N, C-alpha and C positions, 0 to 999 in steps of 0.2 A: 853239393857245392853250388852256391848261387851263381848264376851266369850274369856277368856284367855285360849287358847287351849293348851298352854304349862303347865299351872298351874293346871287346873281342869281335864284335860283328864285322867291322871293317877289315880286320886282319884275316878273317875267314872267308870273306865274300869272294875275293878273286879266285882263290883255290877252289871254292865250291862251284863256281861257274865253269871252271875248266873241267871239273869232274863230270858235270852233267850239262847237257845242252839246254835242257828245259827243267823247270820245276814241275814235279809231278803232283797234280792236284789229287787229293784223296776225297772220295765221295762218301757222304753220309746222307744222301738223299732219302734212302729208305728210312733212316732214323727220323728225318724231318717229317716224312710223310706220316709215319706212325705217331709222332708227337702231334702233328696237325690234327689227325683224326681223334686222338685221345683227348685233346683239349677242345674239340669242336663244340661240344655242348656247354663247356664251362666258359669259354672265352670267345664266343662267336663275334662279339663286338670288336675284337681285336684282329679278326682275320683279314681286314683290309690292309694290314701291314704287308701281306704277301703281294709281290708284283704279279698281277693277273695278266696273263698273255695267252689268249685262246689260240688253239691250233687252227690253221687255215682249213676250211671245209674240204679242200682237195686232198688233205692228208687222210688216207684210208688204207684198208687192207687190199692185198692183191685180189682183184675181182675174179681171178681164175681159180681160187681155192675152192675145193669141192664143197658143196652145200653141207654134207654131213660133218666135215671138219669145222665149218663155220658154226654149226650148231653146238659142237663140243666146246669151242672157244667162248661161246656165250656164257658158259658156266664159270668163267674166270674173269677177273679184272687184271689186265696186264698193263703195267706202268713202266715207262722209261725213266730211269734215274741218271741224271747227268751231273758230273762234277766238272765244273769249268775252271779254266786256269786264270781266273781273276783274283788278284791279291790286293792288298792295301794300296800298292803303288799303281795299280791299273784299274781300280774300281770305277773310274770315271767313264769307262767304255761300256758300261751297262752289263746286262746278263745274257744278251742274245748273240747274234752273229758277230764274228770277230774274235770269239773265244773258242778255243779247242776244248772239246769234251774229253779230257784225258782219262776220265773214268766213265764207263758206260755199264750200267747194270739193268737187267730186265727183272723186275719184281712181278711175280705171277701169284695172285691171290685166288685160292679156291673158294668160290663164294658159298659153298655148302659147308666145308670143314674149317675155313679160315686159316688153312695152312698157307704159308708164304714160301715159295721157292725162288731162289735168286740165281741168275746166270750172269757172270761177267763176260761182256763181249770185249775181247782184247783190242785195245785201241789202235793197234797197228795192223789189224786184219784188212787184207786187200779185198775190197768189195765195191759194188756200184754205189756211188754217192747220191743216188736218186736223181741223177741228171745225166746218166749214161757216161759219166766220167768215173774211172776206176782209180782208187788210191787208198790210203789208210782211212779207215772208216771214221776216225775222229775228225777228219776234215769236213764232214757233212755239217756239223754244228757250226764250225767256223764260217762256212760259206753261206748257210741259210738259217742259222739258229735252230731252235727246237723243231720248227716245221720240217726242215729238210732232214734233220737227224732222226726224227720219228719215222718219216717216210722211208729213209734209208733202212731202218730196222724192219719195217713192215715189208718192204720190197724184197730184201735179201733173205729174210727168215720166215716168210709166210706168216706174219703176225697181224694182229688187229689191235695195236696199241692206240689207245684214245686219250691217255693221260700221261703227263710227264711232270717231273719235279727237277729243277736245276738249282744247285747251291754253289756258293763259292767257298774258298779255302777257310776264311775266318769264321764262317758259319759253323763249320765242323768243330773248330777249336772251342768256340763259345758254347756249343751244345754240350760237349764233353765236360768242360769246366763247370757249367751250371748243374750238371748231373753228378758232380763230385768225383769225376775221373772213372776210369775202368781198369780192371785187373787183368793183366796178361802175363803169361809165362814167357820169359825171354831166354834164349840160349846164349852162349858166349859170343857168337858172331852177331846175332841180332842186337845184343846190348851195345857192342862197339859201334855198329852202324847207326843205331838210334842216336847215340851221342854225336856222331858225325853230322847227322841231319838236324839235330835240335838247334844248333847255332844258326844254321842258315834259315830254318823255319822261323825262329824267333826274330831274326832280322827282317824277313819279308813281311811279317805280320805285326811287328812292333809289340809283341806280347811276351812278357817275361816268363821264364821257366827255370828249371834246374837240370843239371846233368845227372844221369843215373849212376849210382855208385857200384853197381855190379849186376850180373845176370840173376835169373830166378824169377819168382812171382813178384811182379811190380804193379803198383797202382800208378797208372799213367795219367798225367793231365792232358789237356787238349793238344798242346804243342808236341809233347812226347808221343802221344798216340798217332798224331799226324806223321811224325818222323818214322814211327814203326811201320806205318802203311806205305811209306815211300821206298822201303828197302827192296832192291832187286838184285843185289850183288851176291846173295847166297844161292844155294842149289835151287833150281826152278826159275830163277831170273824173274821176268815180268809175270810169268804164270803164277809163281809163288806169291808175288806181291798182291795179285788180285785175291788170293786166298786170305791174306792178312786183312785186306780191306773188308771182305765179307765177314771175317771174324769180328772186326771192330763194329760193324753195323749190327751184328747180332747182339753183342754186349751192350751197345747203346740202347737197342730196343728193349732189352731186358730191364735195364735201369729206368728207362722212360716209363715203362708200365708200372713201376713201383714208386715213381716220384709223386710227391704231393702237389696240390694245386698251386701253392706259391712258386714252386720250381717251374711248373708248366707255364705259368703266367710270365715268369722271367724269360723263359725260352721264347715265348711269343714276342716279347718286347725286344729281345736282343738278336734273335736269329731270323725271324720272319722277314725283316727288311732285307736280308741277304739271300732271299729265296724267290724264285720265279716258278710259276706253275699255271696250268689251266684248270686246276680245281677251283670251283666256286664255293662260296659259303654254303650254298644249298647242297653241293656234293659232299662237303665235309660233314655237315650235320647228318646227312643220310647215312654216312658210314661210321659215325662216331660210336654208335652202340656196339659195333663189332670190333672196334680197334683194340680194346683191351684183351680180346680173346685171340688175337693173331699169334701164331706160333711159327717161328722160322723152321722150315723143313730142310731138305737137302739143298746144297748149293753146288754150283759147278762153273766151269769156264767154257767159252765158245770161241773158236771151233774146237771140237773134240779131237778130231784127227787132223793134224796140222804139221807144217814145217815152216822154216823161216828162210828168207831169200833177200838178197840185196838186188833190187830192181833198177838201180842206177839213179841218175840225176832226176830230181823231182819226186822220187818215191822213197829211196833209201831202203833200210831193212824192213821188210813186211812179214806179217804172219800170213801164210798161204793155207787156206783150207784145202785139204786133200779130198777133193770131190765135195763141193758145197752141197750138192744134192743129198748125199749120204749124211752129212753133218746136220742138215735141216731135219731129216727124218729122225735122227737121234734127239735133236732139240725138242721136237714135238712129243716124242716118247717121254722125255724128262718132264716137260712142263704140263702136258695135257693127258698123259697116260694113253696116248694114241699109238698103239703098237703097229698099225698098218697104214701109217700116214704116207701119202705119196705127194711129193712136192708139186707146186704149180708149174705151168709152162714158163712163167717168169723166172722162177728160181732155176729151172733147168737151163734156160738161156744164159743166165748169169754164170752158172756153174761152168758151162761150156766156154764162155768168154774168159773166165779165170784160167782155165786149163790152156787156152790158146795163148794168153798173154805170158804165162809163167812156164809153161811146159810141164807143170806138175800134174801128173795124172794118178799117181799112186805112191 
């Protein structure tokens, strides 16, 4: 059934805003990164469409990380992928500070095997925002753009992230549509919620779509896939939502690898203007040869051991790591196969502060 976006949008708008305080941006930065790499050799003359924003030189890994662990991390390329809450109606505010990164994914590429592991960092996780202020981690991007957001991840998780990619909402939708949609199996609950979100998503992006007629295997267009990734009302809540996001990223990557040159060029023209990164043309060309052999491996969410707590005014409901120190150990086992990792003094200090602030120790 075709959606009359002019007639139904306004009727649904008020109710939708009451249901949700914020629109949840869905990240496809991993897909954009892979598309960027894949077309690097074909369309290098178009790469200047990406908004280039280099990280400040002060953004670096924790200096207290053991030298052996630093050597292990040199065998990987670790990239921060940010989905920012910029939509059609707010695109005049740019891609940097002032936007919350409502989706945060760490993509870790094994430089030897080209396996890509992805970890979603739950946006409400209570962490140090890289300025010794503690709050939901997605506030780091809002306060200081990608510089502060990358430093927040490096500081709290003992990482050496040197690259990032930021995308906005419409960029996701255009990528999926240009790739011809993606196929996803929907259960009864997911089907209903997708249709609930479709109307609101279409309104915010001014992109037409259709409602889904039932559950089962569906070929979703960009708006429908975005709606699918926004669902958090089923079992698993926000944690399950991040799984859906990673599923969509994997499917996009698979289609991008099979797409022809005309499709890739169209994506460059339509999507790259809605992307910001510190990847230069030289970086992309150097990695383009490996891009088509990238394979998505395991994915997960961080923190692994967690609880939720309302910390009151100015904080709200937060995801609390149950011992950040132990969670960082598990993260390094997952990303770098480092079974005996011992967190830096910086992480231990942050872990103690979180315990002090929340009272959560186990």
